[in-house]
Every structure is written in structure tokens, then in C-alpha cells.
C-alpha positions in Angstrom: -29.3 -97.9 49.1 -28.5 -94.4 50.5 -24.9 -92.7 50.0 -23.2 -90.5 52.5 -22.2 -87.4 51.1 -19.1 -85.7 53.2 -19.9 -82.5 54.7 -19.6 -80.5 57.8 -23.0 -81.4 59.3 -23.2 -83.7 62.3 -27.0 -83.7 63.3 -28.1 -84.1 67.0 -30.4 -86.9 68.1 -33.7 -84.8 67.4 -32.4 -83.6 63.9 -31.4 -87.2 62.7 -35.3 -88.4 63.5 -36.3 -85.8 60.9 -33.7 -87.0 58.3 -34.3 -90.6 58.8 -38.0 -90.4 58.8 -39.4 -92.6 55.9 -43.1 -90.5 55.5 -42.8 -88.7 52.0 -44.0 -85.8 54.0 -42.1 -84.4 57.0 -42.8 -81.7 59.4 -40.7 -80.2 61.9 -41.9 -77.5 64.7 -38.6 -76.9 66.1 -38.0 -73.9 68.5 -35.9 -70.7 67.3 -32.2 -71.8 67.1 -32.2 -75.2 67.3 -30.6 -76.0 63.5 -34.2 -76.8 61.5 -32.8 -75.0 58.6 -29.2 -76.7 58.5 -31.3 -80.2 59.0 -33.6 -79.5 56.3 -30.8 -78.1 54.1 -28.9 -81.3 54.2 -31.4 -83.4 53.7 -32.1 -81.9 50.4 -28.6 -81.9 49.5 -28.5 -85.7 50.2 -31.6 -86.3 48.2 -30.2 -84.2 45.2 -27.5 -86.9 45.0 -30.4 -89.8 45.3 -32.3 -88.9 42.6 -31.7 -86.6 39.5 -34.5 -84.0 39.5 -35.4 -80.2 40.4 -35.2 -79.5 44.2 -36.6 -76.0 45.4 -36.1 -74.7 48.9 -38.6 -71.9 49.8 -38.3 -69.0 52.2 -41.0 -66.6 52.8 -38.8 -63.9 51.1 -35.9 -63.7 48.5 -34.0 -61.8 50.5 -34.4 -64.5 53.1 -33.8 -67.0 50.7 -30.6 -65.0 49.9 -29.4 -64.3 53.4 -30.4 -67.0 55.7 -29.5 -70.0 53.5 -27.4 -69.1 50.3 -24.9 -66.5 51.7 -24.6 -68.4 55.4 -24.8 -71.8 54.9 -24.3 -73.2 51.1 -20.6 -73.0 50.8 -20.2 -74.6 54.3 -22.7 -77.4 53.3 -22.6 -78.1 50.0 -19.1 -80.2 48.8 -17.5 -78.9 46.0 -16.7 -82.3 44.9 -20.0 -82.8 43.3 -21.1 -79.6 41.9 -20.9 -78.5 38.4 -21.9 -75.0 38.7 -23.0 -72.6 41.3 -25.3 -69.8 40.0 -25.4 -66.7 42.6 -27.9 -64.7 40.5 -30.1 -67.8 40.0 -29.8 -68.9 43.2 -28.9 -72.1 41.9 -26.5 -75.2 42.2 -26.0 -77.7 39.3 -25.0 -80.9 40.4 -22.7 -83.4 38.6 -25.2 -85.8 38.5 -27.7 -83.6 36.7 -29.7 -82.5 39.5 -30.5 -78.7 40.0 -31.2 -77.2 43.5 -32.9 -73.8 43.5 -33.8 -71.3 46.5 -36.7 -69.1 46.5 -38.6 -66.3 48.3 -42.8 -66.7 48.1 -43.6 -63.0 47.5 -45.2 -63.7 44.3 -46.4 -67.7 44.5 -48.1 -67.1 40.9 -44.5 -67.5 39.4 -44.0 -70.4 40.6 -46.7 -72.1 38.7 -45.3 -74.5 36.2 -42.2 -75.8 38.0 -42.0 -79.6 38.5 -39.9 -80.3 41.6 -39.7 -83.8 43.0 -38.3 -82.2 46.4 -39.4 -79.1 48.1 -38.8 -77.9 51.3 -40.5 -74.9 52.9 -38.7 -73.0 55.8 -40.7 -70.8 58.0 -43.7 -72.2 56.5 -46.0 -70.7 59.1 -45.0 -67.0 57.6 -45.6 -68.0 54.0 -49.1 -67.7 51.7 -50.8 -71.1 52.5 -51.3 -71.7 48.4 -47.8 -72.3 48.0 -48.3 -75.6 49.1 -52.0 -76.4 48.9 -52.5 -74.9 45.4 -48.9 -74.8 43.9 -46.8 -77.3 45.0 -49.0 -80.1 46.5 -50.4 -80.9 43.1 -47.1 -81.5 41.6 -45.6 -83.7 44.0 -48.7 -86.0 44.3 -48.6 -86.5 40.9 -44.4 -87.4 40.3 -44.5 -88.6 43.8 -42.3 -86.1 45.2 -41.3 -85.4 48.9 -41.7 -82.4 50.7 -40.2 -81.2 54.4 -42.0 -78.2 56.4 -40.0 -76.6 59.3 -41.0 -73.4 61.2 -41.6 -72.0 64.1 -45.5 -71.1 65.4 -47.1 -67.9 64.4 -50.5 -68.2 65.8 -53.2 -71.3 65.0 -52.8 -70.5 61.4 -52.3 -72.9 58.2 -48.9 -74.2 59.3 -51.2 -75.4 62.6 -53.7 -76.4 60.3 -50.9 -78.6 58.6 -49.5 -80.0 61.8 -53.1 -81.4 62.6 -53.7 -83.3 59.0 -50.3 -85.0 59.6 -50.8 -85.9 63.0 -53.9 -87.9 62.0 -52.0 -89.4 58.7 -48.8 -90.6 60.2 -48.4 -93.5 57.5 -47.7 -90.6 55.1 -46.5 -87.5 57.3 -44.1 -87.4 60.0 -44.3 -84.6 62.3 -42.5 -83.8 65.2 -42.6 -80.6 67.8 -39.4 -79.9 69.8 -39.2 -77.0 72.8 -35.7 -76.1 74.0 -36.6 -78.4 76.9 -36.5 -81.4 74.8 -33.3 -80.5 72.6 -31.0 -79.3 75.5 -29.9 -76.5 72.8 -29.4 -74.0 75.4 -27.7 -74.6 79.1 -30.0 -73.2 81.7 -27.6 -69.8 81.7 -28.4 -69.2 78.4 -32.0 -70.4 78.9 -32.4 -67.9 82.1 -31.2 -64.8 79.6 -33.2 -65.7 77.1 -36.1 -65.5 79.2 -34.9 -62.0 80.4 -34.6 -60.7 77.0 -37.7 -62.0 76.0 -41.8 -61.0 76.1 -43.5 -64.0 77.9 -45.9 -64.5 75.1 -43.1 -64.5 72.3 -40.9 -66.8 74.4 -43.8 -69.4 74.7 -44.0 -69.4 70.6 -40.5 -69.1 69.6 -38.9 -71.3 72.4 -41.6 -73.7 73.7 -43.6 -74.0 70.5 -46.8 -73.0 71.7 -49.3 -71.9 68.7 -50.2 -68.5 70.7 -52.5 -66.1 69.1 -50.9 -62.7 68.3 -47.4 -63.8 70.6 -45.5 -61.8 68.1 -48.0 -58.7 67.9 -46.4 -55.4 70.0 -49.3 -52.9 70.2 -52.4 -54.3 71.8 -55.5 -52.6 72.7 -55.4 -51.2 69.2 -59.3 -51.4 68.1 -60.7 -50.8 71.7 -58.9 -47.0 71.6 -60.3 -46.0 68.6 -63.1 -43.1 67.7 -65.4 -42.7 65.0 -63.8 -40.1 63.0 -67.2 -38.3 62.6 -66.9 -37.2 66.2 -66.3 -33.4 66.7 -63.0 -32.9 68.6 -62.1 -30.1 71.0 -61.0 -27.1 69.3 -58.4 -25.9 72.2 -55.9 -27.3 74.2 -52.1 -27.8 74.5 -50.8 -29.7 71.3 -47.7 -31.5 70.0 -47.3 -32.2 66.4 -45.8 -35.4 65.6 -44.0 -35.1 61.5 -42.5 -38.3 60.4 -40.9 -36.7 57.3 -40.7 -38.1 54.1 -37.5 -40.1 53.0 -37.0 -41.0 49.0 -40.6 -42.7 48.3 -41.9 -42.6 52.0 -44.6 -40.3 52.9 -44.5 -37.2 55.5 -47.1 -37.5 58.0 -48.2 -35.1 60.2 -50.2 -36.5 63.9 -51.7 -33.1 65.9 -52.3 -34.8 69.6 -54.5 -33.2 72.1 -52.2 -33.2 75.4 -55.3 -32.1 77.4 -57.8 -35.0 76.1 -55.2 -37.7 75.0 -56.5 -37.8 71.5 -54.9 -37.9 68.6 -56.6 -36.2 65.5 -56.7 -37.3 62.0 -53.6 -37.6 60.2 -52.4 -35.5 57.1 -50.2 -37.6 55.0 -48.8 -36.7 51.4 -45.7 -37.5 49.6 -44.1 -36.3 46.8 -44.1 -32.8 47.8 -41.0 -30.4 47.6 -39.8 -29.7 51.1 -40.5 -25.9 51.1 -44.4 -27.3 50.5 -43.8 -29.5 53.1 -42.6 -27.1 55.4 -45.7 -25.0 54.8 -47.9 -27.7 55.7 -46.1 -28.4 59.1 -46.0 -24.7 59.7 -49.6 -24.4 59.1 -50.9 -27.0 60.9 -48.8 -26.3 64.4 -50.1 -22.7 63.9 -53.8 -23.9 63.4 -53.3 -26.4 66.5 -52.6 -22.8 68.8 -52.8 -23.2 72.5 -56.5 -20.7 73.2 -55.0 -18.8 75.9 -51.3 -18.1 75.0 -51.6 -18.3 71.2 -48.4 -20.8 71.4 -48.0 -22.7 68.2 -48.0 -26.5 68.8 -45.0 -28.4 70.0 -43.7 -29.7 67.0 -41.4 -33.3 67.3 -39.9 -34.1 64.1 -37.6 -36.8 63.0 -34.6 -35.2 62.6 -32.4 -37.6 61.7 -30.5 -37.1 58.6 -32.8 -35.0 55.8 -34.7 -33.8 59.0 -32.0 -31.6 60.3 -32.4 -28.8 58.0 -35.9 -28.7 58.0 -36.0 -28.4 61.6 -33.6 -25.3 61.5 -35.9 -23.9 58.8 -38.7 -24.3 60.9 -37.4 -22.5 63.9 -36.3 -20.3 61.7 -40.0 -19.4 61.2 -40.5 -18.9 65.1 -41.8 -22.4 65.9 -41.3 -24.6 68.8 -39.4 -27.7 68.4 -39.4 -30.4 71.1 -36.0 -32.3 71.8 -32.9 -31.1 73.7 -32.2 -27.4 72.4 -34.7 -27.8 69.9 -33.3 -30.4 67.6 -36.4 -32.5 67.2 -36.2 -36.7 67.8 -32.9 -38.4 66.1 -33.7 -41.8 65.6 -31.2 -44.5 66.8 -31.6 -48.1 67.8 -32.3 -47.4 71.2 -34.6 -43.9 70.6 -36.7 -45.8 68.2 -37.6 -48.5 71.1 -37.6 -46.1 73.2 -40.6 -44.3 71.4 -42.2 -47.5 70.5 -42.3 -48.9 73.7 -44.0 -45.5 75.3 -46.7 -45.4 72.7 -47.2 -49.3 73.3 -48.0 -48.6 76.7 -50.2 -45.5 76.2 -52.3 -48.0 74.0 -52.3 -50.7 76.4 -52.9 -48.7 79.4 -55.9 -46.6 77.6 -54.4 -43.6 78.1 -54.6 -42.7 74.4 -57.1 -42.3 71.6 -56.7 -42.8 68.0 -58.8 -42.1 64.9 -60.4 -44.8 63.3 -58.4 -44.9 60.3 -57.5 -48.3 59.0 -54.4 -47.4 57.5 -53.1 -46.2 60.9 -54.8 -49.4 62.5 -53.7 -51.4 59.4 -49.7 -50.2 60.7 -50.1 -50.6 64.0 -51.2 -54.3 63.7 -48.7 -55.2 61.5 -45.9 -54.1 64.1 -44.4 -57.4 65.6 -41.7 -58.8 67.5 -39.1 -60.5 65.4 -36.0 -63.0 66.9 -33.0 -62.7 64.9 -30.9 -65.7 64.4 -28.9 -64.6 67.3 -32.1 -64.3 69.4 -31.9 -60.6 69.5 -34.9 -58.7 69.5 -36.3 -56.7 66.4 -39.5 -54.4 66.3 -40.8 -53.4 62.9 -43.0 -54.2 60.2 -43.3 -56.9 57.2 -40.9 -55.8 54.3 -42.6 -53.6 52.2 -44.7 -52.3 54.5 -45.1 -48.4 55.3 -44.2 -47.3 59.3 -45.1 -43.4 58.4 -48.4 -43.3 60.0 -47.4 -45.0 63.6 -43.8 -43.0 63.9 -45.6 -39.8 63.5 -48.3 -41.2 65.8 -45.6 -42.1 68.4 -43.5 -38.6 67.7 -46.8 -36.8 68.6 -47.4 -38.6 71.7 -43.8 -38.6 72.9 -43.7 -37.4 76.8 -47.6 -37.8 77.4 -48.1 -39.8 80.8 -51.8 -38.4 81.2 -54.2 -35.5 80.8 -52.2 -32.4 81.3 -53.8 -29.8 83.6 -54.2 -26.5 81.9 -54.7 -23.2 83.4 -58.0 -22.1 84.9 -58.8 -19.9 82.0 -58.2 -22.7 79.3 -59.8 -25.3 81.8 -62.9 -23.4 81.8 -63.1 -23.0 78.0 -62.4 -26.9 77.6 -65.4 -27.3 80.0 -67.5 -25.1 78.3 -66.6 -27.0 74.6 -67.1 -30.7 76.5 -70.4 -30.0 76.7 -70.5 -30.3 72.9 -68.2 -33.0 72.2 -69.1 -36.9 72.6 -67.1 -38.1 75.7 -63.9 -40.1 74.7 -63.2 -42.5 77.9 
């Protein structure tokens, strides 16, 4: 007979359905901010008291396991009277009946080989490697007759979508439930209207209507459609801007030349672990190399002048170089200015106004940029943890302020037209 553990969780009807389902394996595809983590956590806490054993609660990363569950929910939902010890360094709870509940990330799935849990929760399974279930946990639970719960919002038709199809075909062993904002009625009409106004349509369909839409969270579009073969000759003249993303700590410095007359981003120069004097020398060399034919002016430099960039910008100005921004101070990053910079690049790509080199490093970074929704429903834009974004930020700086081909004076136009005869078109 099941026992009732005193805690502060009162499940809504759709959450109680998940808790009460008798199947060994459960899938809950619930919309953002539906309380699915609290539901799965409380289910597992109750199971720790019914059967002595080892229990695992997985999230995509260790950082998420600590921030989303450990720091935010453990003290609120674990009754202290059933606990022997809570180990913060292990992210583990030791219960009086001998059960152990562990919280972990899935960055390195191989380190979980050999564990022997009797119950596992996969929180945001759509963002985890498929093999954490198929190759590592499933064989263990099949052998020891354990249980598992998968909770997530969709991320395209990936392995989580396939698992849902499998569950639908095997209702005796699998319970599955898909709940949208219309099903749960968590939000008022006014709140839902506000969410819709501030969320891209495709992302709303994915995060709140639980639609398995391919590429819903992708920020940049028409990336590969706007690439060119780097073996093609490039115009030698024109008006240029340089986007410079300066290295910070272990990051890379990236220089991107951008031809304003053709709307072409030239191959990037990327380097790290180079002292500041050499970095400034390389930036200066690039600015003078990409000078205007008619006036001899160096390229206009758009550097990230945030933090360590300030003294670098001042030194570049002292060398007689042109710096963009108000009073020639470059581009300072704030949450708003960063979003404006990225939005500008996204619009240029989507409207086919710029061409970029077919550099898989750059393309990979662009494709990695995603919309993300915080637990409070706020939209963030960025790359997954551990990935670089320096190539993209340099490109975005190079394109800042560009809206279409800049018409040069007659002399330069004649030179451009002469050069075009020997250059493969990019449009």
C-alpha cells in the first residue's frame, strides 16, 4: 500500500494523472512552466520511501541539475523527517530507509555506465543524448524491473519524438500524455496573450503547444543558402568594415572584413593565446589592408569595446585607425545591445542581403544559436553551454549598420565594375 509523504506539493488534475498512472514507463510532454519537474520530483521522492534502492534524476547538464532542481526545489519538496543526510557536493540525498537519490547531468553519458538505479527521471529528455536511455539505463531497468519517467517539451522530431511514438504503440507498458496550455489552463487569457506577443510563433508552437516543429528554436535562418565558395576570387576594392570580437580569457579573437559595396563577409581571421600588442598589430594590418581605393581610408573598425576592449580601442585610435560607435568608442555589449546586434544579422541573412564564407566553423556557430525560454518565460538567445560564439559576434559586428549595398562615388564604381568582370557573382 502506498504511503503519503507530507510535503508542499498539491498536484493539478493533469499532474495527478501522471502520478497515478500504473505503467512502468511514463512520458509527459508538457508545455513550458507547467510544473512537470515538480511532478516528477515528487513522484520519485515518494518512490524512494516505497522501495529501498538507488534513484537517479537526470538533467541535460550538471549545472541544470544543480540550479533547476537541487538549489530551487530540494528544500521545498523533501520532508526533512525522512532524510538522514543531504550531500551538496554529490547532489545526493540519503534517506532513513536506506534509499539514495542522486541528481546528475548527461554531458558525459559514459560515466554513468555501471550504475544500478531502480528508478530514473529524465528531465528535458529531448535535450539529452539518446544513448543515456537506450544504451545505459534501459538495459539496467529491464533487468531489475525498474521504472522510468520522461518529461520534456519538444525539440523537433528527434529521439524524444520517436520514444513518444513507441509509447503510443505499447500502452500496457508505457503511459504517455501531451498537454498544451489549452489543456492545463495554467495561464489566464491575459497572461497567454502576453506570452504570444513576446514569443516567436514557431517557438510558441513548440514550447507552449507542444508541437514537434523542426528548427523552431533556431535563431538564424537561410545560413547555408547565403554561403559562397571560399575558392572564388573576391573583389579587392570597396568600402570595408571590420568586426572584431576580442578574446577574453581562453576565448578567441576574430576579425571579419565586410565589403559594404557587395554585401560580402570575407574569410575570418581567428587566433587565441596571443598577447595584446600582437592582437592590435593584426587588427591594424587588417584595417590597412582593406582600405578604400579612392580615399585610402582604412576600414572602419567595429570592436567589442566591453571590459578589456576599452584600452585596446584607445590604442587603435592612437594609431590613426577609424573606430565605429558613438565618439569612436566601439560597440559596448549590454543585454539589449547584444540582442540588437544579433537581430540585425538575422534579418540580413533571412533577407539574403549578405553572403558569408562556406566556413563550417562559422556555419556551425550560426546554426547553434537558439531561442531559449527561461523558467519565467523570458527569451534568451545563445549557444549551448561549452560552445564558442566569437565567429558569430565578429560577423555581426562587421555587418552592424548595413542595410544594403553602399553606392560609392563614380571613380570607385568604375573600378568596381572593372573588377566585377573577373569575379563570380554572389547574388
